[in-house]
N, C-alpha and C positions, 0 to 999 in steps of 0.2 A: 206222159201221163196215160196209164191204161184206162180202158172203160170202167174197170172196177174201182180204180182210184178216183176217177172223176165222179162216179156215182156216190162213193163214200163221202166225198167232199160236197155233195149236193149240187154238182154241176150237171149240165146236159151231157148224156153219154152217147149221143149220136153225132157222127161227123156231118159236116156241111157239104153241099154240092160245091163244085169248083166255082160256079157262078156266085154263090153266096159268099164263099171264101174270098173271092176277088173283090166283092163289094166292100167287105169289112177291111181288107188290107188297103184298098184304095183310100178309104176314109182315114185310116191311121197315117198313111203316107202324106195325105193332104195336110194333116195336122203338123207332121214333122217338117214338111217343106215350107209351111207358113212361118216357121221361126228360124229355120236353117236354110239360108239362101245358097243355091248352087252346090249343095252337098247331097245329091241324090244317091250316090253310091254308099256313102256313110249311113244315110237314113235307111236304105234298103237292107244293109247288113244288120243294123240295129233291129229292124223289124223281123228279119230272119231268126236272129238269136232269141227274140221274145217268143216267137211261135214254136221254136225248137226246144223251148224250156232250158236254154243255156244261160250262161252268164257272160256279160259283155264288158270288155276292158277298152276304154277310150283313152288313148295316150297321145298327148301333143303338148306344145308349149302353151303357156297361159294366154287366155283371151281369145281363143279361136272357136269357142262354142261347145266345149266338152260337156259342161254342166247343163247348158241350155238343151242340148240333145237329150241328155238323160232325163231332165225334167219333162220335156215334151213327150217323150216315150211313156213315162209314168202317168202323165196327165191324160193321155189319150185313151187309157184303159181304166175302166171303172173298178179298180182294185184298191186295196189298202196300200198306202205308200209311206215310206219313212226315209228320211235323209240323215246320214251320219257324216259330219264334218270331221275327217281324220286329222288329228293334230298330234304333236309329239307327246302330250300329256294324256291322251285318250287311253283308257284302261280297257282290258278285255271285257270286264263286267259291264261297261257302258254299252258294249255291242250286244252281248248275249243275254245279260240279265244277272241278277244276284239274289241269293236267299237271305232274307232279313227276319230277325227274330221278332215275332209279334208278342208283346208283353201281355196283351189282353187274353189271347187264346193260348199262350204258352206253347207256341209252335212256330217253326220256321215257315215263312211265306215267300213264295217265289215272285219276284218283281221282274216282269219281262223287259228285255232290252229292246233297242231300236231295230234289231234284226227280225222281230216278229211282225212282218208285213209281207204282202205278196210281192211288191217291188221295192227293193232297198237300193237307194242311191248312196254309194260309198264315195264321197267326194274327196279327191286328192288322197287316195288310199295309201300312197307311198310316202306320206308325211308322218304317218304313225310308226311306232316302233315295230319291229318284226314280231314281237310277242303279241301285240294287239292285232296286227294283220292276220296272224294265225288263228285268231278267234273265229274267223270265217271259214276255216277249212272244213270242219264237220258240217256246218250249215250248208255250204255250197255243194258238197258231194252227197250227203245223206239226207238233207232236208230236215235236220233235227238239231237240238241243242242239248248237251249233257252237262248238268250242273249238280254237284254234290251227289253223284250216283243216280240221279233221276234224269230220264230222257224226256224232253219236251218236243213234240213234233211241230214242224212249221207247216202252216196251211198252204196247200198247193193252189195255184202255181207259185213257186218261189224263185225269184229272179234277182240277181245282183247286177246292177249297172254301176261299174266303178270307173272313176276318172283318175288319171295320174299324170304328173309332169314327167318329162324325160329324166332318166336317172342321173344325168350329169348335172342337173340343176341343184342349187344349194338347198340343204334341208330335206333331202329325200333319202329314202331307204329302198334299195332294190327289193322287189317282190321275190321271195324264194321260188325255186322251180316248181315245188309242189303246189303252190298257190296259183302261179301262172297257168299251170296245166288244167286247173279247174275252170278257167274261163274258156268258153266255146270259141270266141273270136276276139281278136284285138284289131281295132281300127284307129286310124289317125285322121283328124279333121283336115289339117292343112290350112294354109291361108286362103281366103276367098279371092277370086279374081276381081278385077276393077268393077265390072258390071254388078256382080253380086254385092260388093262392098257399098256401091252407090245405093242399091236397093235397100240394104241394111240401114244406111243413114236415113233414108226417107221413111222407112217403116218404124224406126225406133226413135224418131225425133222427140216424141212426147210421151209415148207409152211403150211398154214391153209387149211383144206379141204373145208372150206366155200368159198374160193376163186374160186374153180372149179365148184361150184354149178350153175346150170342154171334152169330157170323155165321149168317144164315138163308139166304143165297144165295151160291153159290161163283162163281168166275170164268167157267166155261163157261155156267152158268145166266144170269149177267148178260149175257154176249155174246149168248145166245139171246134175252133180253128186248130187247136193243138192236136185233137184227134184226127182231123182231116189230114194234117201233115203226116201224122204217124201211119195213116193208111196208104200213103203213096208207095207204089211198088218199086223195089230195087232188084234188078236181075242178078243172077249169080255172076254174070260177066262183068257187070259194073262193080259188084262187091270185090271181085278179084282185082279189078283195075284200081280201086281205092287201096286195097292191101298192098299192091305192088308199089304204089307211090309212097306209102308210109314206110314200107320195108326199105325202100331206097334211101330214105333219110337216115337210117340207122347205120349204114355202112359208107356214107358219103365222106370223102376225104376232107371236106371243108367243115364238117360238123363234128363237134366234140360230144354232143348229145342230140340224138334223133327224137322223132316224135313218139309219144307213148301210145299204147293201145286205146287210151281214152280219146286221143286225137282221131283215131280211126272211127270210133263211134260218133264223135261230134261231127266229123266231116260228112258221114252218111246222113245224119239227122238234119244237118243244115242243107244238104243237097235235096232232101225230100221237100223242105219248105220252098226252096228255090224252084223246084219243079212245079209245085202247086201254084206259086206266084206266076209261073209261066202258063198256067192253064193245062198242065199235063198230069196224068195219073201215074206217071212213071218217071224215073230218074234217067237222064242221059249223061254220057261222059262230060259234056260241056258244062253241066251243072256242077260237077265235081271240080273241073278245072278252074272255074271262076272263084271257088272258095278255098282252094289249096293254101294260098298265101295268108289270108286273114285267119284261117282256122288253125294252121299248123305252125306258122312262123314264130309265134311267141313261145312255143314249146321247145324250140330248138336253140341250142347254144353253138355258136360258130367257134372255130378254132381261133386262137389269137392271130395267127398269120392271115387267115381269111378276113378277119375283122379289120386288121391294119391295112390290108391291101385294098379294101373296098372304099370308095369315095364317101359313102354315107355311113361307114362303120359297120358293126355287126348286123344290124337290122337289114341294111341294103344287101350285104353279102348273102344273108339267109334267103331273102326274097329272090335274088337273082339265081341262086342255086336251086331253089324250089321250082322256079319256072323252067330251068333246064331239065330237072327231073321229070316234070310233066311232059315236056317236049320229047323226051327220050323214052317214055313209057308207052308201049303199044296200046292203041285205043281199040276197045271191042268193036267189031264190025257191025253187029246187030244191035239196034237201038229200039227195038219194039218191046211192048209190054210182056210179050210171051217169051222173050229171050232168056 
């Protein structure tokens, strides 16, 4: 979000200090970790995507806390929130809205769909038909909805937090490449370890931790956090490093489809947030390295041979190959703000 866009939306147009930024992010992380035990990495990535104005895809088997993480993230910020339960009979108009004829005024009236909110939880997005999934394409990329030749802007910030079950599960439709590419990052929750599962049993014996959550950041504060992340400096050397990694995915022998230019932009934006979370005013290569797999992996399609040879299938083959690309890419020597 630019300062002009923030001002137009009625938000604070001044970035925060890194100390103020850290205070707000710590409060959000405390909220997330109070309901998701032992998943600090997943919570941190969710926070990074929120501040980077991206969209988050949470993919894993049922019952591991995907929807809980999405709800906790939405509840922690004082913005408008809507939840869409994606089902096979869900229609595109249920998501975006529909024009209805008003017999009193003798005119068509636009009824807004569930997508008109700051944070949209798209639960089990891959259980709806591809036609309904595609209703989010324009919303996620351009922040607007076009119905019957009229464009309806979505109020910033606009963030989609989608959950999905693995595509091999019954009753699911694979997300098309164009839609996967619009998500800034994809994360997996994974099963909790024994200690975290014991804590979960104790904390949820009678009530849900979500019931006790309250917003810890309001909309102007979130806008200021976004502007703070946007102001983080990225040197030309680090930019070239990011481009080299992304370019390497497009000619890799194990990839049938490499990362898009949108992946390059998302990787830099996410790295800026990670740098701010670390208390730095500039991005270093380590920020980029930590985010390569969650930001780029879901955009890449492995060859059939690579997917069949990998123990974990295509996703594991892609992650392994991306780590190898990072290891083989020369790291810029200078890591100062003036480089």
